[in-house]
C-alpha positions in Angstrom: 57.6 -98.1 150.2 59.3 -94.7 150.1 61.4 -93.8 153.2 62.6 -90.3 153.9 65.2 -89.3 156.5 64.3 -86.3 158.6 66.2 -83.1 158.1 69.1 -82.7 160.6 69.0 -79.7 162.9 70.7 -76.7 161.3 73.7 -74.8 162.6 72.9 -71.1 163.2 73.2 -69.1 159.9 76.4 -67.1 159.7 76.7 -64.3 157.2 79.7 -64.4 154.9 82.9 -63.1 156.3 81.4 -62.1 159.7 82.4 -63.1 163.2 80.2 -65.3 165.2 77.9 -63.2 167.3 77.4 -63.8 171.0 73.8 -64.7 171.4 73.7 -63.4 175.0 70.9 -61.0 175.8 73.3 -58.0 176.7 74.4 -57.8 173.0 70.8 -57.8 171.7 69.7 -54.2 171.0 66.0 -53.6 171.7 64.4 -51.8 168.8 62.8 -49.3 171.2 66.3 -47.7 171.9 66.6 -46.4 168.4 63.4 -44.3 168.9 65.2 -42.1 171.4 67.4 -40.6 168.6 65.6 -37.6 166.9 67.2 -38.5 163.5 65.7 -41.9 163.4 62.2 -41.1 162.1 63.4 -38.6 159.4 66.0 -41.1 158.1 63.6 -44.0 158.1 61.0 -41.9 156.2 63.7 -40.9 153.7 64.6 -44.6 153.2 60.9 -45.5 152.6 60.5 -42.7 150.1 63.6 -43.9 148.2 62.2 -47.4 148.1 58.9 -46.2 146.8 60.6 -44.9 143.7 62.9 -47.9 143.3 66.1 -46.3 144.4 67.4 -49.3 146.3 71.1 -48.3 146.5 70.2 -44.9 147.8 68.1 -46.6 150.4 71.0 -48.9 151.3 73.2 -45.8 151.8 70.6 -44.3 154.0 70.6 -47.5 156.1 74.4 -47.0 156.6 73.8 -43.4 157.5 71.3 -44.3 160.2 74.0 -46.5 161.9 76.6 -43.7 161.5 74.3 -41.1 163.1 73.6 -43.4 166.1 70.0 -44.0 164.9 70.3 -47.8 164.1 67.5 -49.2 161.9 64.8 -51.3 163.5 63.4 -54.6 162.3 60.6 -52.9 160.4 63.2 -50.9 158.4 65.2 -54.0 157.6 62.0 -55.9 156.7 60.8 -53.1 154.3 64.2 -53.0 152.6 64.4 -56.7 152.2 61.0 -56.9 150.7 61.9 -54.1 148.2 65.0 -56.1 147.2 62.8 -59.1 146.5 60.2 -57.0 144.6 62.9 -55.5 142.4 64.8 -58.8 142.1 68.0 -57.3 143.4 69.0 -60.4 145.4 72.7 -59.4 145.8 71.7 -56.2 147.6 69.2 -58.3 149.7 72.1 -60.5 150.8 74.0 -57.4 151.9 71.0 -56.2 153.9 70.9 -59.7 155.5 74.6 -59.3 156.5 73.9 -55.9 158.0 71.0 -57.3 159.8 73.1 -60.1 161.3 75.7 -57.5 162.4 73.1 -55.3 164.0 72.5 -57.6 166.9 68.7 -57.3 166.6 66.6 -60.2 167.6 64.9 -61.4 164.4 61.2 -62.0 164.5 59.2 -64.4 162.3 58.3 -61.6 159.9 61.9 -60.8 159.0 62.9 -64.5 159.0 60.1 -65.4 156.6 61.2 -62.5 154.3 64.7 -63.9 154.4 63.4 -67.4 153.4 61.6 -65.7 150.4 64.8 -63.8 149.5 66.9 -67.0 149.3 64.1 -68.9 147.6 63.8 -66.3 144.9 67.5 -66.4 144.1 67.6 -70.2 144.0 69.6 -70.7 147.2 67.4 -73.4 148.8 70.0 -74.5 151.2 70.3 -71.2 153.0 66.5 -70.8 153.0 66.3 -74.3 154.6 68.9 -73.4 157.2 67.0 -70.2 158.2 63.8 -72.1 158.4 65.2 -74.8 160.6 66.9 -72.3 162.8 63.6 -70.5 163.5 62.5 -73.1 166.1 59.2 -72.1 167.7 59.2 -68.9 165.7 57.9 -70.8 162.7 54.4 -69.8 161.8 52.0 -70.6 158.9 53.8 -68.1 156.7 57.2 -69.8 157.4 55.8 -73.2 156.4 54.1 -71.7 153.3 57.3 -69.9 152.3 59.4 -73.1 152.6 56.9 -75.2 150.6 56.9 -72.5 148.0 60.7 -72.4 148.0 61.0 -76.1 147.2 58.2 -76.0 144.7 59.6 -73.1 142.7 63.1 -74.6 142.7 62.2 -78.0 141.2 62.4 -79.8 144.5 58.9 -81.1 144.3 59.1 -84.0 146.7 60.7 -81.9 149.4 57.8 -79.4 149.0 55.2 -82.2 149.4 57.1 -83.6 152.4 57.4 -80.2 154.1 53.6 -79.7 153.5 52.9 -83.1 155.2 55.2 -82.2 158.1 53.3 -78.9 158.6 50.0 -80.8 158.8 51.4 -83.2 161.3 52.5 -80.3 163.5 48.9 -79.0 163.5 49.2 -76.0 161.1 46.2 -75.5 158.9 47.2 -74.5 155.3 46.1 -71.2 153.8 45.6 -70.4 150.1 49.3 -69.6 149.6 50.4 -72.9 151.0 47.8 -74.9 149.0 48.9 -73.0 145.8 52.5 -73.9 146.4 52.1 -77.6 147.1 49.7 -78.0 144.2 52.4 -76.3 142.0 54.8 -79.0 143.2 52.4 -81.7 142.0 52.1 -80.2 138.5 54.1 -82.9 136.8 53.7 -86.5 135.8 55.6 -87.9 138.8 53.4 -86.3 141.5 50.1 -85.6 139.8 48.6 -88.5 141.9 49.5 -86.6 145.1 47.9 -83.5 143.6 44.6 -85.3 143.1 44.6 -86.2 146.9 45.3 -82.5 147.8 42.6 -81.5 145.4 40.1 -83.4 147.5 41.5 -81.7 150.6 41.1 -78.3 148.9 37.5 -79.0 148.0 36.6 -80.0 151.6 38.3 -76.9 153.1 36.4 -74.6 150.7 39.5 -72.9 149.3 38.5 -73.7 145.7 35.5 -71.4 146.1 37.4 -68.9 148.1 40.6 -68.3 146.2 41.3 -67.7 142.5 45.1 -68.6 142.8 44.3 -72.0 144.2 41.9 -72.7 141.3 44.5 -71.6 138.7 47.2 -73.9 140.2 44.7 -76.8 140.1 44.0 -76.2 136.5 47.7 -76.2 135.7 48.2 -79.3 137.9 45.7 -81.3 135.9 47.0 -80.1 132.5 50.7 -80.4 133.2 50.5 -83.4 135.5 48.4 -85.7 133.3 47.1 -83.7 130.3 43.6 -84.0 131.8 41.8 -81.0 130.3 38.5 -82.4 131.4 39.3 -82.2 135.1 41.0 -78.9 134.5 37.8 -77.5 133.0 35.7 -78.9 135.9 37.9 -76.9 138.3 37.4 -73.8 136.2 33.7 -74.4 136.0 33.4 -74.8 139.8 35.2 -71.5 140.5 32.6 -69.0 141.7 34.9 -66.1 141.0 37.1 -65.8 137.9 39.4 -63.0 136.9 41.2 -62.3 133.6 44.1 -64.5 134.6 41.8 -67.5 135.1 40.1 -67.1 131.8 43.3 -66.6 129.9 44.9 -69.6 131.6 42.1 -71.9 130.6 42.0 -70.6 127.0 45.8 -71.0 126.8 45.8 -74.6 128.1 43.0 -75.5 125.6 45.0 -74.0 122.8 48.3 -75.7 123.9 46.7 -79.2 124.2 45.1 -79.3 120.7 41.6 -78.2 121.7 41.7 -75.0 119.6 37.9 -75.0 119.0 37.3 -75.1 122.8 39.8 -72.3 123.3 37.9 -70.0 120.8 34.5 -70.9 122.3 35.8 -70.1 125.8 37.2 -66.8 124.5 33.8 -65.8 123.3 32.3 -66.8 126.7 34.8 -64.7 128.4 33.9 -61.6 126.3 30.2 -62.3 127.0 31.0 -62.4 130.7 32.3 -58.8 130.4 36.0 -59.4 130.7 38.4 -57.5 128.5 41.1 -59.7 126.9 44.8 -58.7 127.4 47.8 -59.4 125.2 48.3 -62.9 126.6 44.6 -63.7 125.9 44.9 -62.5 122.3 48.2 -64.4 121.8 46.6 -67.7 122.9 43.4 -67.3 120.9 45.4 -66.3 117.8 47.4 -69.5 118.2 44.0 -71.4 118.3 43.0 -69.7 115.0 46.3 -70.8 113.6 45.7 -74.4 114.7 42.3 -74.5 113.0 43.4 -72.5 109.9 40.8 -69.8 110.7 42.5 -67.0 108.8 39.3 -64.9 108.6 38.7 -65.0 112.4 42.4 -64.3 112.9 42.2 -61.2 110.7 39.2 -59.9 112.7 41.2 -60.4 115.9 44.2 -58.7 114.3 42.0 -55.6 113.5 40.8 -55.6 117.1 44.3 -55.7 118.6 45.3 -52.8 116.3 42.4 -50.7 117.7 43.3 -51.6 121.3 47.0 -50.7 120.6 48.2 -54.3 121.3 49.5 -55.0 117.8 52.9 -53.6 118.7 53.3 -56.0 121.6 56.0 -58.6 120.9 53.9 -61.5 122.3 50.9 -60.6 120.1 53.1 -59.8 117.1 54.8 -63.2 117.3 51.4 -65.0 117.3 50.3 -62.9 114.3 53.5 -63.7 112.4 52.9 -67.4 113.0 49.2 -67.3 112.1 49.8 -65.6 108.7 52.6 -67.9 107.9 50.7 -71.1 108.6 47.3 -70.0 107.3 48.4 -68.4 104.0 46.6 -70.4 101.2 49.6 -70.0 98.8 52.3 -70.6 101.4 53.3 -66.9 101.2 55.1 -65.2 104.1 54.4 -61.7 102.9 51.7 -60.9 105.5 53.9 -62.4 108.3 56.8 -60.1 107.1 54.5 -57.1 107.1 53.5 -57.8 110.7 57.2 -58.2 111.6 58.3 -55.0 109.9 55.5 -53.0 111.7 56.8 -54.0 115.1 58.6 -51.0 116.6 61.2 -53.1 118.4 62.5 -56.6 117.8 63.8 -59.0 120.3 64.9 -62.6 120.0 61.3 -63.8 120.2 60.2 -61.7 117.2 63.2 -62.6 115.1 62.8 -66.3 115.9 59.1 -66.1 115.0 59.8 -64.7 111.5 62.7 -67.1 110.9 60.5 -70.0 111.9 57.7 -68.7 109.6 60.1 -68.6 106.6 61.3 -72.2 107.4 57.8 -73.5 107.8 56.6 -72.0 104.5 58.7 -74.8 102.8 60.2 -72.6 100.1 62.0 -69.8 101.9 64.9 -71.5 103.7 67.6 -69.3 102.2 65.7 -66.2 103.3 65.4 -67.7 106.8 69.2 -68.1 106.9 69.6 -64.5 105.7 67.3 -63.3 108.4 69.3 -65.2 111.0 72.5 -63.5 109.8 70.7 -60.1 110.0 69.6 -60.8 113.5 73.1 -61.6 114.6 74.5 -58.4 112.9 71.9 -56.4 114.9 73.5 -57.7 118.1 70.5 -59.8 119.0 71.7 -63.0 120.8 69.9 -66.1 119.3 68.3 -68.5 121.7 68.0 -72.3 121.3 64.8 -72.0 119.3 66.5 -69.6 116.9 69.3 -72.2 116.3 66.8 -75.0 116.0 64.9 -73.2 113.2 67.9 -72.2 111.2 69.4 -75.7 111.4 66.2 -77.0 110.1 66.5 -74.5 107.2 70.0 -75.9 106.5 68.6 -79.4 106.5 65.8 -78.5 104.1 68.5 -77.1 101.7 70.8 -80.1 102.3 73.4 -77.6 103.2 75.5 -79.2 106.0 78.3 -76.7 105.5 76.2 -73.7 106.6 74.6 -75.9 109.3 78.0 -76.6 110.8 78.8 -72.9 110.9 75.6 -72.2 112.7 76.2 -75.0 115.1 79.7 -73.7 115.8 78.2 -70.3 116.8 75.8 -72.2 119.1 78.9 -73.8 120.7 80.5 -70.4 121.1 77.4 -69.0 122.9 77.3 -72.1 125.2 73.9 -73.4 124.1 74.9 -76.2 121.8 74.2 -78.7 124.6 70.5 -77.7 124.8 68.5 -80.7 123.6 66.5 -78.9 120.8 69.8 -77.6 119.2 71.4 -81.1 119.3 68.2 -82.7 118.0 68.1 -80.2 115.1 71.7 -80.9 114.3 70.8 -84.6 114.0 67.9 -83.8 111.7 70.0 -81.5 109.6 72.7 -84.1 109.0 70.0 -86.8 108.3 68.2 -84.5 105.8 71.5 -84.0 104.1 72.0 -87.7 103.8 75.0 -87.7 106.2 73.8 -90.4 108.5 77.3 -91.1 110.0 77.5 -87.5 111.1 73.9 -87.6 112.3 74.8 -90.7 114.5 77.9 -88.9 115.9 75.7 -85.9 116.8 73.3 -88.3 118.5 76.0 -90.2 120.4 77.6 -87.0 121.8 74.3 -85.6 123.2 74.8 -85.3 126.9 71.1 -86.0 127.7 69.0 -87.8 125.1 65.3 -87.4 125.2 62.5 -89.0 123.1 62.9 -86.2 120.4 66.6 -87.2 120.1 65.7 -90.8 119.4 62.8 -89.8 117.1 65.2 -87.6 115.1 67.8 -90.4 114.5 65.1 -93.1 113.9 63.4 -90.9 111.4 66.7 -90.1 109.7 67.5 -93.8 109.3 64.0 -94.5 108.0 64.1 -91.7 105.4 67.6 -92.7 104.3 66.5 -96.3 103.7 68.4 -97.7 106.6 65.5 -99.3 108.3 67.5 -102.0 110.1 69.4 -99.4 112.1 66.1 -97.7 112.8 64.6 -100.9 114.2 67.7 -101.5 116.3 67.3 -98.0 117.9 63.7 -98.8 118.5 64.7 -101.6 120.8 67.2 -99.3 122.5 64.5 -96.7 123.2 62.4 -99.4 124.9 65.4 -100.4 127.0 66.1 -96.8 128.2 62.6 -96.5 129.6 62.1 -93.1 127.9 58.9 -94.3 126.3 57.8 -94.4 122.7 55.6 -91.7 121.1 53.3 -91.8 118.2 56.0 -90.1 116.1 58.4 -92.9 116.9 55.9 -95.5 115.6 55.1 -93.3 112.6 58.8 -93.0 111.7 59.3 -96.8 112.0 56.3 -97.4 109.9 57.7 -95.0 107.3 61.0 -96.9 107.4 59.2 -100.2 106.9 57.2 -98.7 104.0 60.3 -97.2 102.3 61.8 -100.7 101.8 58.6 -102.6 101.6 59.2 -104.6 104.8 55.6 -105.5 105.5 56.6 -108.1 108.1 58.3 -105.4 110.1 55.4 -103.1 109.6 53.0 -105.7 110.9 55.2 -106.3 114.0 55.1 -102.5 114.7 51.3 -102.6 114.2 51.0 -105.2 116.9 53.3 -103.2 119.3 51.3 -100.0 118.8 48.0 -101.8 119.4 49.4 -103.1 122.7 50.6 -99.6 123.5 47.0 -98.2 123.1 47.6 -96.3 119.9 44.8 -97.9 117.9 42.7 -94.7 117.7 45.6 -92.3 117.2 45.0 -90.4 114.0 48.7 -89.9 113.2 49.5 -93.6 113.7 46.5 -94.7 111.6 47.6 -92.4 108.7 51.1 -93.9 108.9 49.6 -97.5 108.9 47.5 -96.6 105.7 50.7 -95.4 104.0 52.8 -98.4 105.2 50.3 -101.1 104.0 49.7 -99.3 100.8 53.4 -98.8 100.0 54.2 -102.4 101.0 51.6 -103.7 98.4 48.7 -104.6 100.6 46.1 -102.0 99.6 43.2 -103.9 101.2 44.9 -103.9 104.6 45.4 -100.1 104.2 41.7 -99.7 103.3 40.7 -101.8 106.4 42.7 -99.4 108.7 41.0 -96.5 107.0 37.5 -97.9 107.4 38.2 -98.6 111.1 39.3 -95.0 111.8 36.9 -93.0 114.0 38.4 -89.6 113.2 39.8 -88.9 109.7 41.5 -85.8 108.5 42.7 -84.6 105.1 45.9 -86.7 105.5 43.8 -89.9 106.0 41.8 -89.3 102.9 44.8 -88.2 100.8 46.8 -91.3 101.9 44.0 -93.6 100.8 43.5 -91.8 97.5 47.2 -91.9 96.8 47.3 -95.7 97.7 44.5 -96.5 95.2 46.1 -94.3 92.6 49.6 -96.0 93.0 48.0 -99.4 92.8 46.2 -98.5 89.5 42.7 -98.4 91.0 41.8 -95.1 89.6 38.0 -95.5 89.9 38.3 -96.3 93.6 40.6 -93.4 94.0 38.2 -91.0 92.4 35.2 -92.5 94.4 37.2 -91.9 97.6 37.9 -88.3 96.5 34.2 -87.6 96.0 33.3 -89.2 99.4 35.9 -87.0 101.0 34.2 -83.9 99.5 30.8 -85.1 100.7 32.1 -85.3 104.3 33.1 -81.6 104.1 36.8 -82.3 104.3 38.7 -79.7 102.3 41.3 -81.2 99.9 44.8 -79.7 99.8 47.6 -79.6 97.2 48.8 -83.1 97.9 45.2 -84.5 97.5 45.1 -83.1 94.0 48.5 -84.6 93.1 47.0 -88.0 94.1 43.8 -87.4 92.1 45.7 -86.3 89.0 48.1 -89.2 89.4 45.1 -91.6 89.5 43.9 -90.2 86.2 47.4 -90.4 84.7 47.9 -94.0 85.6 44.9 -95.1 83.6 44.8 -92.5 80.9 41.7 -90.6 82.0 42.5 -87.4 80.1 39.2 -85.6 80.2 38.7 -86.5 83.9 42.2 -85.3 84.8 41.7 -82.0 83.0 38.3 -81.5 84.8 39.9 -81.9 88.2 42.9 -79.7 87.3 40.6 -76.9 86.3 38.5 -77.3 89.4 41.4 -77.0 91.8 41.3 -73.2 92.0 37.7 -72.6 90.9 36.2 -74.8 93.6 38.8 -74.9 96.4 41.0 -71.9 95.8 44.1 -74.1 95.4 46.7 -72.5 93.1 48.3 -75.2 90.9 52.0 -75.8 91.8 54.7 -77.3 89.7 53.8 -80.9 90.8 50.3 -80.4 89.4 51.6 -79.2 86.1 54.0 -82.2 86.0 51.0 -84.5 86.6 49.2 -83.0 83.6 52.2 -83.4 81.4 52.5 -87.0 82.6 48.8 -87.6 81.8 49.2 -86.3 78.3 52.6 -87.9 77.8 51.7 -91.4 78.9 48.8 -91.3 76.4 51.2 -90.5 73.6 49.9 -86.9 73.2 53.5 -85.5 73.3 52.7 -82.5 71.1 49.8 -81.6 73.3 52.0 -82.1 76.4 54.5 -79.7 74.8 51.8 -77.1 74.1 50.6 -77.4 77.7 54.1 -76.7 79.0 54.3 -73.6 76.7 50.9 -72.4 78.1 52.0 -72.6 81.8 51.8 -69.3 83.7 55.2 -70.0 85.2 58.5 -71.4 83.8 58.6 -75.2 83.8 61.1 -76.6 86.1 63.3 -79.7 85.8 60.5 -81.9 87.2 58.1 -81.0 84.4 60.7 -81.5 81.7 61.9 -84.8 83.2 58.3 -86.0 83.1 58.1 -85.1 79.4 61.5 -86.8 78.7 60.2 -90.0 80.4 57.2 -90.0 78.1 59.4 -89.4 75.0 61.5 -92.4 76.1 58.4 -94.6 76.3 57.0 -93.4 72.9 60.4 -93.2 71.1 60.3 -89.4 70.3 64.0 -88.7 70.1 63.7 -85.1 68.8 61.4 -83.9 71.5 63.2 -86.0 74.1 66.5 -84.2 73.3 64.8 -80.8 73.7 63.4 -81.9 77.1 66.9 -83.1 78.2 68.5 -79.8 77.1 65.9 -77.9 79.2 66.6 -80.1 82.3 70.4 -79.7 82.0 70.0 -75.9 81.5 68.4 -75.8 85.0 70.2 -78.7 86.6 73.5 -79.4 84.7 74.5 -82.2 87.1 71.3 -84.2 87.0 72.3 -87.8 86.1 68.7 -88.8 85.5 68.4 -86.5 82.4 71.5 -88.0 80.9 70.3 -91.6 81.6 66.8 -91.0 80.1 68.3 -89.4 77.0 70.9 -92.2 76.7 68.2 -94.8 77.0 66.1 -93.0 74.4 69.0 -93.1 71.9 69.8 -96.7 72.8 66.2 -97.7 72.1 66.5 -96.1 68.6 69.8 -97.9 68.0 71.7 -94.6 68.0 74.8 -96.0 69.7 77.2 -93.1 68.8 74.9 -90.7 70.7 74.8 -93.2 73.6 78.6 -93.2 73.8 78.7 -89.5 73.6 76.3 -89.0 76.5 78.0 -91.6 78.7 81.4 -89.9 78.0 79.9 -86.6 79.0 78.6 -88.2 82.3 82.1 -89.6 83.0 83.7 -86.2 82.5 81.3 -84.7 85.0 81.7 -87.5 87.5 78.0 -88.3 87.3 77.0 -91.8 88.4 74.0 -93.7 87.2 71.8 -95.0 90.1 72.2 -98.8 90.0 69.0 -100.8 89.5 68.1 -102.8 92.6 65.2 -105.1 93.5 64.4 -106.5 96.9 62.0 -108.8 98.7 61.2 -109.4 102.4 61.3 -113.0 103.5 60.8 -113.9 107.2 61.4 -110.3 108.4 64.7 -110.0 106.4 65.1 -107.9 103.3 67.1 -109.5 100.5 68.5 -107.2 97.9 69.5 -108.1 94.3 71.4 -106.1 91.6 71.8 -107.0 87.9 73.6 -110.4 87.6 73.7 -110.8 91.4 75.9 -113.7 92.5 76.8 -112.8 96.1 73.6 -114.1 97.6 74.0 -117.4 99.7 71.3 -119.1 97.5 72.6 -117.7 94.2 72.9 -121.2 92.7 69.4 -122.2 93.6 68.1 -118.8 92.3 69.7 -119.2 88.8 68.6 -122.8 88.6 65.0 -121.7 89.2 65.5 -118.9 86.6 66.6 -121.4 84.0 63.6 -123.6 84.6 61.3 -120.6 84.5 62.8 -119.4 81.2 62.1 -122.8 79.6 58.5 -122.9 80.9 57.5 -119.4 79.8 59.1 -119.7 76.4 57.0 -122.8 75.8 54.0 -120.7 76.8 54.8 -118.0 74.2 57.1 -115.6 75.9 59.6 -114.0 73.5 62.5 -111.9 75.1 62.3 -108.3 74.0 65.9 -107.4 73.5 65.1 -103.8 72.8 65.2 -103.3 76.6 68.9 -104.2 76.6 70.5 -100.8 76.3 73.9 -102.1 75.3 75.5 -102.6 71.9 76.0 -106.4 72.2 75.0 -109.5 70.3 71.4 -110.7 70.4 72.2 -113.9 72.2 74.1 -112.0 74.9 71.1 -109.6 75.1 68.8 -112.5 75.9 71.1 -113.7 78.6 71.4 -110.2 80.0 67.6 -109.9 80.2 67.4 -112.9 82.6 70.0 -111.3 84.9 67.7 -108.3 85.6 67.3 -107.7 89.3 63.5 -108.0 89.3 63.6 -111.5 87.7 66.2 -112.6 90.2 64.0 -111.3 93.1 61.0 -113.2 91.7 62.9 -116.4 91.4 64.1 -116.1 95.0 60.5 -115.4 96.1 59.4 -118.6 94.4 61.9 -120.8 96.2 61.6 -119.0 99.6 57.8 -118.4 100.2 54.8 -120.6 100.5 52.5 -121.1 97.5 49.5 -119.4 99.3 51.3 -116.0 99.8 51.7 -113.3 97.2 55.3 -112.5 96.2 56.0 -108.8 96.7 58.9 -107.3 94.8 60.2 -103.8 95.1 62.4 -101.9 92.6 64.1 -98.5 92.9 63.7 -97.7 89.2 60.9 -98.2 86.6 60.3 -101.9 85.9 61.8 -103.1 82.6 59.2 -103.8 79.9 60.6 -107.3 79.2 60.5 -108.1 82.9 56.9 -106.9 83.1 56.0 -109.3 80.3 58.1 -112.2 81.7 56.5 -111.8 85.2 53.1 -112.1 83.7 54.0 -115.4 82.1 55.7 -116.5 85.4 52.4 -115.8 87.3 50.6 -118.1 84.8 53.3 -120.8 84.9 53.4 -121.0 88.8 49.9 -119.9 89.7 51.3 -117.3 92.0 50.2 -113.7 92.5 53.2 -111.3 92.1 53.1 -107.7 93.2 55.8 -105.4 91.9 56.4 -101.9 93.2 58.6 -99.7 91.0 59.5 -96.0 91.2 56.1 -95.1 89.6 53.4 -97.5 90.8 52.3 -101.0 91.7 51.7 -103.8 89.4 49.4 -106.6 90.7 50.0 -109.5 88.4 47.8 -112.6 88.6 47.1 -115.3 86.0 49.0 -113.4 83.3 47.1 -110.1 83.8 48.5 -106.9 85.3 46.4 -104.3 87.1 48.1 -101.6 85.0 46.6 -103.1 81.8 50.0 -102.7 80.3 49.7 -98.9 80.6 52.4 -97.5 82.7 
């Protein structure tokens, strides 16, 4: 039960640096005395005229002149001046007027006292407002109570506002529309929404819902902000007999903000049919709804209309247009956004932040975003926390922590580094740059951590393959009571997927089901990806089938999963079903489709889909799509055709395309073309170790050891380090990692004993070690021993001695699986009767009874 102590009686309010006034009646000046002076009325009229044109200081001087000419101002004059100070938000002058009023000796009436409450409420001095209110005694009227409720509500003192409202009711005052509006505003948060629902019932009974638009607007906001209940908010809107432009715009805005963009647009059309003319705020909200739905055509129509109405130059509308063109551009271009920005006659921090954010969100213009930020600063525009957040994200996308640290230092200088969104962006920037220690420091020094802070660090750990740290933080979030969002679960599922920890993923799945996230689209998409990447494609398909609402990400995740597991036919069937549902594919969908064709050598099918991308769906092929086509031709041994395809590309091939060709040359032993591909890679990325390694392996396969030595020497001179091969397996929720010749594992002796037994068994069955996969110039016998120390074989042996016979063994490797290991594991599956699933850097291999799902084509 909540107990509240009553407010103690206040001391009489004393103005700063004034002597205590004697409250005896002989010192109180009746206002009628001032009327005897002939100068009073002319001076008072002059003061009023000065206030009418906003000349507050002149009016204040006139107030002094009235006293000097023995025509002291009356209460009405003081009241008018105080209200003007409030209207023009000159609170310091209002306080000076209050001091003059206290020195005047006039007996204050409820009108003046209520105005003083409003003055101190507006400038955030709730304590002085409370003291005035409590000192009023029996002068308190309904306006006084309403002003005090409003004071607390507007200054984040919600419970005091509600309690004051209840005190008012107990004393027999009947609330008016202003009082209802204020107390409902106090209930517009998650803590007190339940009180707001009770007051809503009171409002309905008293008839104020039908009588006052302001009360209806506050109720709409209360339901939206308090509990995200758009349904109840719309019911309030629907019951309102009178609506004005503000009411329509509010409902449209709340629909747009809470993800109901279609409803926002429909309501906008209803509003126009009802005869209301939209203003800049209405257009800003409906343009945001168009952005959410990707309705560029409708957005352009609205753009032309705001131009005709003269609203296109408004900063609020301009920012919405910048955002719309950036997010809806089919080719990811920011050209139209930049045109809108350049046409704006004046720029403030909002417009600069909008264009900077547009460049960051485009995915390819992070350097330009940083340049715009520098230009904004040079133009003496002070960045806000959103500006810093966006530019720090750009630094993270570029993996440029040096620039990011400079930006953050400037935020410190301006005193806004402690704002949560800036600190959270700093965490993400370090995490994206791979500097998790610095990310953790940035997280630890945050004064006030929120859920976004935890999500940023959890996501950073997950993406940097430090899932154990991510799971530890997950438990910490639960202990803080902050709550866990869908994004937290999605990040943890991503972390589990990245290391193949299906046990952890299943535990998270159980937690999110208990948390009521079963139908959450984002979570379901993350579950599909997790199960697929952990090797259980059927579990992923089950999650997909149980989804009530699928988007392009859901379909693309499933198509990608089937493609990676080598089930090209199912991937393409899924793609055709997706098209039948009317879901429009995106660039990533086509990467998945082309990859599916590549994994099984479906050349003509792949070419057909590549050609249909732009013709049927208007998707301009990106470098990833060209790389898929090179992979498709290269895997099939059509290296000359792959080279011809590269030469026919409308844009210059980047390192990804050449690296794909080099990998195909390595598989098919084309040293000459492989050398050319490597040269093209190193011309663009001279410090890329992968190119050196692939070329070295290509020469090693051909027995060209002098070239191998030369390449390795060049790597050493450049301080380039080869990524060490590593395989891992999850057993009883713990991930066990193995490198080549691993001996540090506690069960190393048992593992190698199992390996020796397996070697004997599979050799008897016909296995012959393929020493061509030992890329070192050593004796044949040593090569054979070396082969059995490969990390994937060690992981398989550990899986055999650590898991039950009925369960598949799931192995994960950070590089492409060795050809000899692939062959050996097929024999091991026959010798042990176990199903073995191997995920390497390219795809999955489901090996059972000596047969692999890849059909030896990978």
